[in-house]
C-alpha positions, -999 to 999 in steps of 0.1 A, spaced: 502 94 -147 536 103 -155 548 94 -194 574 69 -201 583 35 -190 605 20 -165 618 -13 -178 629 -41 -157 647 -73 -172 663 -107 -157 689 -110 -178 699 -144 -171 726 -171 -183 706 -192 -206 673 -167 -212 657 -130 -205 628 -117 -190 617 -78 -195 589 -61 -181 574 -27 -188 556 -1 -156 548 30 -153 560 47 -127 526 42 -106 531 6 -107 511 -4 -136 529 -31 -155 520 -29 -192 542 -53 -210 565 -86 -206 590 -97 -231 615 -127 -234 646 -133 -251 679 -146 -254 709 -148 -226 725 -115 -214 757 -128 -202 779 -110 -222 807 -136 -210 789 -165 -230 776 -149 -257 795 -113 -265 793 -79 -259 778 -72 -292 751 -99 -290 739 -89 -254 733 -55 -270 711 -63 -296 691 -84 -275 686 -60 -249 680 -33 -277 654 -56 -294 635 -67 -256 635 -24 -252 618 -21 -287 594 -50 -287 582 -36 -247 578 1 -263 555 -11 -293 536 -35 -270 528 -4 -251 526 21 -277 550 44 -255 582 55 -271 597 76 -241 620 51 -221 628 67 -182 647 44 -175 664 7 -176 676 -18 -151 689 -50 -161 704 -76 -138 728 -90 -158 744 -127 -149 774 -122 -154 778 -93 -129 785 -96 -91 781 -60 -84 769 -31 -102 787 -23 -137 813 3 -135 817 31 -160 833 14 -184 813 -22 -187 782 6 -188 796 21 -220 798 -12 -240 759 -13 -238 753 28 -243 752 51 -274 725 34 -290 690 34 -285 701 37 -248 720 65 -230 738 59 -201 716 82 -180 690 54 -191 709 25 -183 711 11 -150 735 -30 -149 730 -46 -116 738 -85 -111 708 -106 -116 715 -115 -78 701 -82 -67 672 -75 -87 664 -114 -75 671 -101 -35 653 -69 -43 622 -91 -48 627 -109 -14 638 -77 5 623 -45 -12 653 -25 1 656 -41 35 684 -65 45 680 -100 34 701 -127 13 693 -143 -20 705 -175 -33 707 -178 -67 715 -215 -82 705 -221 -122 732 -221 -151 754 -208 -124 750 -202 -81 756 -169 -62 746 -157 -31 743 -119 -23 733 -104 9 720 -66 20 732 -51 49 712 -26 68 731 1 48 723 -9 13 751 -27 12 757 -58 -9 781 -87 -2 785 -114 -23 798 -149 -21 801 -177 -53 793 -163 -86 825 -175 -98 816 -186 -131 816 -221 -146 851 -229 -150 862 -217 -117 832 -230 -99 798 -222 -86 785 -247 -60 746 -261 -66 747 -244 -102 732 -262 -128 769 -263 -145 785 -278 -115 755 -304 -109 759 -316 -145 793 -316 -142 798 -337 -112 768 -356 -126 791 -364 -157 822 -376 -135 797 -399 -119 795 -415 -157 834 -413 -158 836 -436 -125 814 -460 -139 826 -466 -171 862 -469 -156 853 -491 -129 859 -465 -104 821 -462 -90 790 -476 -91 763 -479 -114 742 -450 -123 710 -442 -144 725 -412 -152 749 -430 -179 718 -435 -198 705 -399 -199 744 -387 -205 751 -406 -236 711 -396 -248 715 -359 -237 752 -355 -256 740 -377 -283 765 -403 -285 763 -445 -280 795 -446 -259 811 -432 -227 841 -420 -247 820 -405 -269 812 -377 -243 850 -362 -250 839 -346 -286 805 -333 -276 814 -317 -242 848 -305 -260 828 -294 -290 832 -255 -291 796 -254 -303 785 -270 -273 776 -241 -251 777 -237 -210 740 -230 -209 739 -260 -231 765 -287 -208 744 -274 -177 712 -280 -191 722 -321 -178 717 -310 -146 678 -317 -151 687 -348 -158 710 -351 -118 681 -336 -103 660 -359 -118 679 -390 -110 686 -382 -77 650 -369 -68 642 -409 -78 671 -420 -53 698 -430 -74 730 -430 -55 757 -414 -76 733 -383 -84 723 -378 -46 755 -379 -35 760 -348 -60 731 -329 -50 737 -336 -14 774 -326 -15 765 -292 -30 733 -280 -13 760 -284 20 783 -263 3 762 -237 -7 745 -238 21 783 -229 39 786 -201 19 754 -185 26 759 -191 63 795 -177 61 782 -146 42 752 -142 67 778 -131 96 780 -98 80 747 -88 90 728 -100 121 695 -84 104 700 -106 75 681 -141 83 653 -140 56 672 -162 33 647 -160 -4 659 -191 -26 654 -184 -67 671 -205 -94 659 -232 -122 675 -259 -97 659 -249 -64 620 -243 -86 629 -280 -102 639 -299 -70 621 -303 -41 655 -326 -27 677 -295 -35 652 -271 -19 652 -295 14 688 -301 14 697 -268 12 671 -254 42 682 -285 64 721 -276 62 714 -241 66 689 -242 96 717 -264 109 744 -237 108 723 -208 109 690 -213 133 679 -180 128 671 -181 95 639 -177 77 643 -197 40 613 -182 17 603 -175 -16 609 -140 -30 573 -123 -34 580 -105 -65 601 -119 -95 638 -106 -106 624 -84 -136 598 -70 -110 630 -68 -86 646 -47 -106 616 -20 -114 616 -18 -73 652 -9 -76 640 18 -103 615 28 -80 631 31 -42 660 51 -66 635 79 -76 622 77 -39 587 69 -53 584 35 -41 554 25 -22 530 -2 -7 498 11 -29 528 10 -59 543 -26 -51 502 -40 -47 500 -24 -77 525 -38 -98 521 -76 -86 480 -75 -91 492 -58 -132 516 -85 -139 496 -113 -125 474 -106 -150 491 -98 -177 511 -133 -172 475 -147 -170 467 -129 -206 496 -146 -219 490 -180 -210 457 -182 -221 466 -163 -253 488 -197 -258 460 -217 -250 
């Protein structure tokens, strides 16, 4: 076995997951850390978090040599340029070791392993990414929480709160979201939301966390919450169908992210709208999580991606995750 590690990192806006694997596909260690969106928390903190993840993985494996590190960052919508890459090198990682991609791209690699396809991510933010037959990336969405990401946790939370405001001002019907909003943001009346939401200590990911209640109440039939989720999934489906015109072979559409993971209603509404616009679409879940998609990207770059390597990667990661759960229990 070649000595040294390949490290793949799914650097989301709220938290990150990293894995270390050997070039033959055997996954040897996993670690969790804080979010790696440098737009939200700054470059210095992201550098420290990334260095900590790599160091912890090396210690777990008893291996000092790191061959390559691929990080899928929620702050990116395409491969990092040289200037961006330079912000994260010069310490424990060199420019030759570090490969910075978007978090959407590594999720896409977990779906297609480099073949044409589309990944739709809906977490704190949202983004749609297509890979064409030539391996080129085409993106839609990913504008960030200020400009608006359809179907994202942040947008669902914001629009849910607009329903709360409408109820408070007599412009909309009653909604159970009001009770949840007051509890979530620790205030006893709707006007108190102003201080809580505009407090600089209220980070975007914390704000986006309110989407949990929007999704839960939508699943329970609350009219305001259903309306929020419905129009967002319809827009996200329209984005996906429009992007799909770039490549007729990209009909496999993978869903990833907390919104899809926690809401059967969101998944169903998205698929229903997409099939109406794109009848050939095959909606599914990726076979490999994004952190393994990052490893797949590295292996493909080295020309060593093969079925036995993929099979070994999947089976050893499943065992590792099972052992982690057993140790916690």
